[in-house]
mmCIF entry with sequence, helices, sheets and N, C-alpha, C, O atoms, coordinates in Angstrom:
data_MODEL
# 
_entry.id   MODEL 
# 
_entity.id                         1 
_entity.type                       polymer 
_entity.pdbx_number_of_molecules   1 
# 
_entity_poly.entity_id                      1 
_entity_poly.type                           'polypeptide(L)' 
_entity_poly.nstd_linkage                   no 
_entity_poly.nstd_monomer                   no 
_entity_poly.pdbx_seq_one_letter_code       MLEPSSKEKLQTLYWIAAILYFVTSIIYIVSPLL 
_entity_poly.pdbx_seq_one_letter_code_can   MLEPSSKEKLQTLYWIAAILYFVTSIIYIVSPLL 
_entity_poly.pdbx_strand_id                 A 
# 
loop_
_entity_poly_seq.entity_id 
_entity_poly_seq.num 
_entity_poly_seq.mon_id 
_entity_poly_seq.hetero 
1 1  MET n 
1 2  LEU n 
1 3  GLU n 
1 4  PRO n 
1 5  SER n 
1 6  SER n 
1 7  LYS n 
1 8  GLU n 
1 9  LYS n 
1 10 LEU n 
1 11 GLN n 
1 12 THR n 
1 13 LEU n 
1 14 TYR n 
1 15 TRP n 
1 16 ILE n 
1 17 ALA n 
1 18 ALA n 
1 19 ILE n 
1 20 LEU n 
1 21 TYR n 
1 22 PHE n 
1 23 VAL n 
1 24 THR n 
1 25 SER n 
1 26 ILE n 
1 27 ILE n 
1 28 TYR n 
1 29 ILE n 
1 30 VAL n 
1 31 SER n 
1 32 PRO n 
1 33 LEU n 
1 34 LEU n 
# 
_struct_asym.id          A 
_struct_asym.entity_id   1 
# 
loop_
_struct_conf.conf_type_id 
_struct_conf.id 
_struct_conf.pdbx_PDB_helix_id 
_struct_conf.beg_label_comp_id 
_struct_conf.beg_label_asym_id 
_struct_conf.beg_label_seq_id 
_struct_conf.pdbx_beg_PDB_ins_code 
_struct_conf.end_label_comp_id 
_struct_conf.end_label_asym_id 
_struct_conf.end_label_seq_id 
_struct_conf.pdbx_end_PDB_ins_code 
_struct_conf.beg_auth_comp_id 
_struct_conf.beg_auth_asym_id 
_struct_conf.beg_auth_seq_id 
_struct_conf.end_auth_comp_id 
_struct_conf.end_auth_asym_id 
_struct_conf.end_auth_seq_id 
_struct_conf.pdbx_PDB_helix_class 
_struct_conf.details 
_struct_conf.pdbx_PDB_helix_length 
HELX_P HELX_P1 AA1 PRO A 4  ? VAL A 30 ? PRO A 4  VAL A 30 1 ? 27 
HELX_P HELX_P2 AA2 SER A 31 ? LEU A 33 ? SER A 31 LEU A 33 5 ? 3  
# 
_struct_conf_type.id          HELX_P 
_struct_conf_type.criteria    ? 
_struct_conf_type.reference   ? 
# 
loop_
_atom_site.group_PDB 
_atom_site.id 
_atom_site.type_symbol 
_atom_site.label_atom_id 
_atom_site.label_alt_id 
_atom_site.label_comp_id 
_atom_site.label_asym_id 
_atom_site.label_entity_id 
_atom_site.label_seq_id 
_atom_site.pdbx_PDB_ins_code 
_atom_site.Cartn_x 
_atom_site.Cartn_y 
_atom_site.Cartn_z 
_atom_site.occupancy 
_atom_site.B_iso_or_equiv 
_atom_site.pdbx_formal_charge 
_atom_site.auth_seq_id 
_atom_site.auth_comp_id 
_atom_site.auth_asym_id 
_atom_site.auth_atom_id 
_atom_site.pdbx_PDB_model_num 
ATOM 1   N N  . MET A 1 1  ? 102.509 116.084 134.898 1.00 0.00 ? 1  MET A N  1 
ATOM 2   C CA . MET A 1 1  ? 101.467 116.673 134.032 1.00 0.00 ? 1  MET A CA 1 
ATOM 3   C C  . MET A 1 1  ? 102.015 116.868 132.620 1.00 0.00 ? 1  MET A C  1 
ATOM 4   O O  . MET A 1 1  ? 103.037 117.522 132.414 1.00 0.00 ? 1  MET A O  1 
ATOM 5   N N  . LEU A 1 2  ? 101.309 116.284 131.657 1.00 0.00 ? 2  LEU A N  1 
ATOM 6   C CA . LEU A 1 2  ? 101.761 116.354 130.264 1.00 0.00 ? 2  LEU A CA 1 
ATOM 7   C C  . LEU A 1 2  ? 101.389 117.687 129.641 1.00 0.00 ? 2  LEU A C  1 
ATOM 8   O O  . LEU A 1 2  ? 100.331 118.249 129.923 1.00 0.00 ? 2  LEU A O  1 
ATOM 9   N N  . GLU A 1 3  ? 102.268 118.180 128.796 1.00 0.00 ? 3  GLU A N  1 
ATOM 10  C CA . GLU A 1 3  ? 101.959 119.391 128.039 1.00 0.00 ? 3  GLU A CA 1 
ATOM 11  C C  . GLU A 1 3  ? 101.033 119.038 126.879 1.00 0.00 ? 3  GLU A C  1 
ATOM 12  O O  . GLU A 1 3  ? 101.114 117.936 126.336 1.00 0.00 ? 3  GLU A O  1 
ATOM 13  N N  . PRO A 1 4  ? 100.146 119.973 126.493 1.00 0.00 ? 4  PRO A N  1 
ATOM 14  C CA . PRO A 1 4  ? 99.255  119.723 125.362 1.00 0.00 ? 4  PRO A CA 1 
ATOM 15  C C  . PRO A 1 4  ? 100.017 119.401 124.076 1.00 0.00 ? 4  PRO A C  1 
ATOM 16  O O  . PRO A 1 4  ? 99.574  118.586 123.266 1.00 0.00 ? 4  PRO A O  1 
ATOM 17  N N  . SER A 1 5  ? 101.169 120.054 123.902 1.00 0.00 ? 5  SER A N  1 
ATOM 18  C CA . SER A 1 5  ? 101.930 119.873 122.663 1.00 0.00 ? 5  SER A CA 1 
ATOM 19  C C  . SER A 1 5  ? 102.413 118.431 122.518 1.00 0.00 ? 5  SER A C  1 
ATOM 20  O O  . SER A 1 5  ? 102.376 117.874 121.421 1.00 0.00 ? 5  SER A O  1 
ATOM 21  N N  . SER A 1 6  ? 102.866 117.822 123.620 1.00 0.00 ? 6  SER A N  1 
ATOM 22  C CA . SER A 1 6  ? 103.338 116.437 123.558 1.00 0.00 ? 6  SER A CA 1 
ATOM 23  C C  . SER A 1 6  ? 102.171 115.493 123.282 1.00 0.00 ? 6  SER A C  1 
ATOM 24  O O  . SER A 1 6  ? 102.335 114.480 122.602 1.00 0.00 ? 6  SER A O  1 
ATOM 25  N N  . LYS A 1 7  ? 100.998 115.824 123.809 1.00 0.00 ? 7  LYS A N  1 
ATOM 26  C CA . LYS A 1 7  ? 99.810  115.008 123.548 1.00 0.00 ? 7  LYS A CA 1 
ATOM 27  C C  . LYS A 1 7  ? 99.438  115.098 122.062 1.00 0.00 ? 7  LYS A C  1 
ATOM 28  O O  . LYS A 1 7  ? 99.090  114.096 121.438 1.00 0.00 ? 7  LYS A O  1 
ATOM 29  N N  . GLU A 1 8  ? 99.517  116.307 121.511 1.00 0.00 ? 8  GLU A N  1 
ATOM 30  C CA . GLU A 1 8  ? 99.226  116.482 120.090 1.00 0.00 ? 8  GLU A CA 1 
ATOM 31  C C  . GLU A 1 8  ? 100.232 115.734 119.232 1.00 0.00 ? 8  GLU A C  1 
ATOM 32  O O  . GLU A 1 8  ? 99.869  115.128 118.224 1.00 0.00 ? 8  GLU A O  1 
ATOM 33  N N  . LYS A 1 9  ? 101.522 115.777 119.643 1.00 0.00 ? 9  LYS A N  1 
ATOM 34  C CA . LYS A 1 9  ? 102.560 115.044 118.910 1.00 0.00 ? 9  LYS A CA 1 
ATOM 35  C C  . LYS A 1 9  ? 102.261 113.553 118.902 1.00 0.00 ? 9  LYS A C  1 
ATOM 36  O O  . LYS A 1 9  ? 102.407 112.886 117.877 1.00 0.00 ? 9  LYS A O  1 
ATOM 37  N N  . LEU A 1 10 ? 101.843 113.035 120.049 1.00 0.00 ? 10 LEU A N  1 
ATOM 38  C CA . LEU A 1 10 ? 101.536 111.614 120.161 1.00 0.00 ? 10 LEU A CA 1 
ATOM 39  C C  . LEU A 1 10 ? 100.370 111.247 119.244 1.00 0.00 ? 10 LEU A C  1 
ATOM 40  O O  . LEU A 1 10 ? 100.394 110.208 118.584 1.00 0.00 ? 10 LEU A O  1 
ATOM 41  N N  . GLN A 1 11 ? 99.348  112.108 119.209 1.00 0.00 ? 11 GLN A N  1 
ATOM 42  C CA . GLN A 1 11 ? 98.197  111.862 118.356 1.00 0.00 ? 11 GLN A CA 1 
ATOM 43  C C  . GLN A 1 11 ? 98.603  111.909 116.882 1.00 0.00 ? 11 GLN A C  1 
ATOM 44  O O  . GLN A 1 11 ? 98.129  111.107 116.078 1.00 0.00 ? 11 GLN A O  1 
ATOM 45  N N  . THR A 1 12 ? 99.480  112.851 116.532 1.00 0.00 ? 12 THR A N  1 
ATOM 46  C CA . THR A 1 12 ? 99.967  112.956 115.157 1.00 0.00 ? 12 THR A CA 1 
ATOM 47  C C  . THR A 1 12 ? 100.739 111.702 114.762 1.00 0.00 ? 12 THR A C  1 
ATOM 48  O O  . THR A 1 12 ? 100.559 111.175 113.664 1.00 0.00 ? 12 THR A O  1 
ATOM 49  N N  . LEU A 1 13 ? 101.601 111.227 115.660 1.00 0.00 ? 13 LEU A N  1 
ATOM 50  C CA . LEU A 1 13 ? 102.347 109.991 115.399 1.00 0.00 ? 13 LEU A CA 1 
ATOM 51  C C  . LEU A 1 13 ? 101.401 108.819 115.186 1.00 0.00 ? 13 LEU A C  1 
ATOM 52  O O  . LEU A 1 13 ? 101.620 107.988 114.305 1.00 0.00 ? 13 LEU A O  1 
ATOM 53  N N  . TYR A 1 14 ? 100.344 108.756 115.999 1.00 0.00 ? 14 TYR A N  1 
ATOM 54  C CA . TYR A 1 14 ? 99.350  107.694 115.871 1.00 0.00 ? 14 TYR A CA 1 
ATOM 55  C C  . TYR A 1 14 ? 98.677  107.734 114.500 1.00 0.00 ? 14 TYR A C  1 
ATOM 56  O O  . TYR A 1 14 ? 98.503  106.699 113.857 1.00 0.00 ? 14 TYR A O  1 
ATOM 57  N N  . TRP A 1 15 ? 98.300  108.939 114.058 1.00 0.00 ? 15 TRP A N  1 
ATOM 58  C CA . TRP A 1 15 ? 97.652  109.079 112.755 1.00 0.00 ? 15 TRP A CA 1 
ATOM 59  C C  . TRP A 1 15 ? 98.600  108.718 111.617 1.00 0.00 ? 15 TRP A C  1 
ATOM 60  O O  . TRP A 1 15 ? 98.191  108.071 110.652 1.00 0.00 ? 15 TRP A O  1 
ATOM 61  N N  . ILE A 1 16 ? 99.879  109.134 111.722 1.00 0.00 ? 16 ILE A N  1 
ATOM 62  C CA . ILE A 1 16 ? 100.873 108.790 110.696 1.00 0.00 ? 16 ILE A CA 1 
ATOM 63  C C  . ILE A 1 16 ? 101.034 107.279 110.609 1.00 0.00 ? 16 ILE A C  1 
ATOM 64  O O  . ILE A 1 16 ? 101.077 106.718 109.514 1.00 0.00 ? 16 ILE A O  1 
ATOM 65  N N  . ALA A 1 17 ? 101.124 106.617 111.766 1.00 0.00 ? 17 ALA A N  1 
ATOM 66  C CA . ALA A 1 17 ? 101.262 105.164 111.787 1.00 0.00 ? 17 ALA A CA 1 
ATOM 67  C C  . ALA A 1 17 ? 100.042 104.485 111.163 1.00 0.00 ? 17 ALA A C  1 
ATOM 68  O O  . ALA A 1 17 ? 100.183 103.523 110.408 1.00 0.00 ? 17 ALA A O  1 
ATOM 69  N N  . ALA A 1 18 ? 98.858  104.981 111.476 1.00 0.00 ? 18 ALA A N  1 
ATOM 70  C CA . ALA A 1 18 ? 97.629  104.395 110.937 1.00 0.00 ? 18 ALA A CA 1 
ATOM 71  C C  . ALA A 1 18 ? 97.560  104.558 109.422 1.00 0.00 ? 18 ALA A C  1 
ATOM 72  O O  . ALA A 1 18 ? 97.173  103.629 108.713 1.00 0.00 ? 18 ALA A O  1 
ATOM 73  N N  . ILE A 1 19 ? 97.935  105.746 108.921 1.00 0.00 ? 19 ILE A N  1 
ATOM 74  C CA . ILE A 1 19 ? 97.923  106.008 107.484 1.00 0.00 ? 19 ILE A CA 1 
ATOM 75  C C  . ILE A 1 19 ? 98.950  105.135 106.771 1.00 0.00 ? 19 ILE A C  1 
ATOM 76  O O  . ILE A 1 19 ? 98.660  104.562 105.721 1.00 0.00 ? 19 ILE A O  1 
ATOM 77  N N  . LEU A 1 20 ? 100.159 105.034 107.344 1.00 0.00 ? 20 LEU A N  1 
ATOM 78  C CA . LEU A 1 20 ? 101.196 104.189 106.749 1.00 0.00 ? 20 LEU A CA 1 
ATOM 79  C C  . LEU A 1 20 ? 100.742 102.736 106.692 1.00 0.00 ? 20 LEU A C  1 
ATOM 80  O O  . LEU A 1 20 ? 100.956 102.059 105.686 1.00 0.00 ? 20 LEU A O  1 
ATOM 81  N N  . TYR A 1 21 ? 100.118 102.253 107.757 1.00 0.00 ? 21 TYR A N  1 
ATOM 82  C CA . TYR A 1 21 ? 99.618  100.881 107.792 1.00 0.00 ? 21 TYR A CA 1 
ATOM 83  C C  . TYR A 1 21 ? 98.552  100.670 106.721 1.00 0.00 ? 21 TYR A C  1 
ATOM 84  O O  . TYR A 1 21 ? 98.546  99.649  106.033 1.00 0.00 ? 21 TYR A O  1 
ATOM 85  N N  . PHE A 1 22 ? 97.649  101.645 106.586 1.00 0.00 ? 22 PHE A N  1 
ATOM 86  C CA . PHE A 1 22 ? 96.577  101.583 105.605 1.00 0.00 ? 22 PHE A CA 1 
ATOM 87  C C  . PHE A 1 22 ? 97.134  101.534 104.185 1.00 0.00 ? 22 PHE A C  1 
ATOM 88  O O  . PHE A 1 22 ? 96.714  100.709 103.373 1.00 0.00 ? 22 PHE A O  1 
ATOM 89  N N  . VAL A 1 23 ? 98.086  102.427 103.892 1.00 0.00 ? 23 VAL A N  1 
ATOM 90  C CA . VAL A 1 23 ? 98.708  102.482 102.565 1.00 0.00 ? 23 VAL A CA 1 
ATOM 91  C C  . VAL A 1 23 ? 99.475  101.193 102.275 1.00 0.00 ? 23 VAL A C  1 
ATOM 92  O O  . VAL A 1 23 ? 99.403  100.659 101.168 1.00 0.00 ? 23 VAL A O  1 
ATOM 93  N N  . THR A 1 24 ? 100.206 100.698 103.267 1.00 0.00 ? 24 THR A N  1 
ATOM 94  C CA . THR A 1 24 ? 100.973 99.469  103.081 1.00 0.00 ? 24 THR A CA 1 
ATOM 95  C C  . THR A 1 24 ? 100.051 98.299  102.774 1.00 0.00 ? 24 THR A C  1 
ATOM 96  O O  . THR A 1 24 ? 100.353 97.493  101.894 1.00 0.00 ? 24 THR A O  1 
ATOM 97  N N  . SER A 1 25 ? 98.939  98.192  103.478 1.00 0.00 ? 25 SER A N  1 
ATOM 98  C CA . SER A 1 25 ? 98.029  97.081  103.226 1.00 0.00 ? 25 SER A CA 1 
ATOM 99  C C  . SER A 1 25 ? 97.377  97.191  101.853 1.00 0.00 ? 25 SER A C  1 
ATOM 100 O O  . SER A 1 25 ? 97.145  96.175  101.198 1.00 0.00 ? 25 SER A O  1 
ATOM 101 N N  . ILE A 1 26 ? 97.078  98.417  101.408 1.00 0.00 ? 26 ILE A N  1 
ATOM 102 C CA . ILE A 1 26 ? 96.536  98.609  100.061 1.00 0.00 ? 26 ILE A CA 1 
ATOM 103 C C  . ILE A 1 26 ? 97.557  98.175  99.015  1.00 0.00 ? 26 ILE A C  1 
ATOM 104 O O  . ILE A 1 26 ? 97.210  97.466  98.071  1.00 0.00 ? 26 ILE A O  1 
ATOM 105 N N  . ILE A 1 27 ? 98.812  98.592  99.174  1.00 0.00 ? 27 ILE A N  1 
ATOM 106 C CA . ILE A 1 27 ? 99.877  98.203  98.248  1.00 0.00 ? 27 ILE A CA 1 
ATOM 107 C C  . ILE A 1 27 ? 100.029 96.681  98.232  1.00 0.00 ? 27 ILE A C  1 
ATOM 108 O O  . ILE A 1 27 ? 100.179 96.075  97.171  1.00 0.00 ? 27 ILE A O  1 
ATOM 109 N N  . TYR A 1 28 ? 99.988  96.075  99.417  1.00 0.00 ? 28 TYR A N  1 
ATOM 110 C CA . TYR A 1 28 ? 100.131 94.623  99.539  1.00 0.00 ? 28 TYR A CA 1 
ATOM 111 C C  . TYR A 1 28 ? 99.007  93.901  98.806  1.00 0.00 ? 28 TYR A C  1 
ATOM 112 O O  . TYR A 1 28 ? 99.236  92.860  98.190  1.00 0.00 ? 28 TYR A O  1 
ATOM 113 N N  . ILE A 1 29 ? 97.794  94.447  98.870  1.00 0.00 ? 29 ILE A N  1 
ATOM 114 C CA . ILE A 1 29 ? 96.643  93.830  98.201  1.00 0.00 ? 29 ILE A CA 1 
ATOM 115 C C  . ILE A 1 29 ? 96.686  94.073  96.693  1.00 0.00 ? 29 ILE A C  1 
ATOM 116 O O  . ILE A 1 29 ? 96.368  93.179  95.909  1.00 0.00 ? 29 ILE A O  1 
ATOM 117 N N  . VAL A 1 30 ? 97.077  95.280  96.290  1.00 0.00 ? 30 VAL A N  1 
ATOM 118 C CA . VAL A 1 30 ? 96.987  95.671  94.883  1.00 0.00 ? 30 VAL A CA 1 
ATOM 119 C C  . VAL A 1 30 ? 98.178  95.188  94.054  1.00 0.00 ? 30 VAL A C  1 
ATOM 120 O O  . VAL A 1 30 ? 98.020  94.870  92.875  1.00 0.00 ? 30 VAL A O  1 
ATOM 121 N N  . SER A 1 31 ? 99.364  95.129  94.657  1.00 0.00 ? 31 SER A N  1 
ATOM 122 C CA . SER A 1 31 ? 100.575 94.839  93.886  1.00 0.00 ? 31 SER A CA 1 
ATOM 123 C C  . SER A 1 31 ? 100.533 93.520  93.088  1.00 0.00 ? 31 SER A C  1 
ATOM 124 O O  . SER A 1 31 ? 101.056 93.499  91.974  1.00 0.00 ? 31 SER A O  1 
ATOM 125 N N  . PRO A 1 32 ? 99.943  92.426  93.589  1.00 0.00 ? 32 PRO A N  1 
ATOM 126 C CA . PRO A 1 32 ? 99.865  91.226  92.747  1.00 0.00 ? 32 PRO A CA 1 
ATOM 127 C C  . PRO A 1 32 ? 99.003  91.418  91.497  1.00 0.00 ? 32 PRO A C  1 
ATOM 128 O O  . PRO A 1 32 ? 99.158  90.692  90.514  1.00 0.00 ? 32 PRO A O  1 
ATOM 129 N N  . LEU A 1 33 ? 98.095  92.398  91.538  1.00 0.00 ? 33 LEU A N  1 
ATOM 130 C CA . LEU A 1 33 ? 97.195  92.619  90.404  1.00 0.00 ? 33 LEU A CA 1 
ATOM 131 C C  . LEU A 1 33 ? 97.848  93.453  89.315  1.00 0.00 ? 33 LEU A C  1 
ATOM 132 O O  . LEU A 1 33 ? 97.357  93.485  88.186  1.00 0.00 ? 33 LEU A O  1 
ATOM 133 N N  . LEU A 1 34 ? 98.953  94.132  89.634  1.00 0.00 ? 34 LEU A N  1 
ATOM 134 C CA . LEU A 1 34 ? 99.599  95.018  88.656  1.00 0.00 ? 34 LEU A CA 1 
ATOM 135 C C  . LEU A 1 34 ? 100.468 94.232  87.685  1.00 0.00 ? 34 LEU A C  1 
ATOM 136 O O  . LEU A 1 34 ? 101.085 94.817  86.795  1.00 0.00 ? 34 LEU A O  1 
# 
């Protein structure tokens, strides 16, 4: 049985990864224009 805290940590890691991916793709798209 998983603790709620570990589930929250996993969700936080998922959100951090998604945000990093989003920012990286924006930089990748925008950087040639700078």
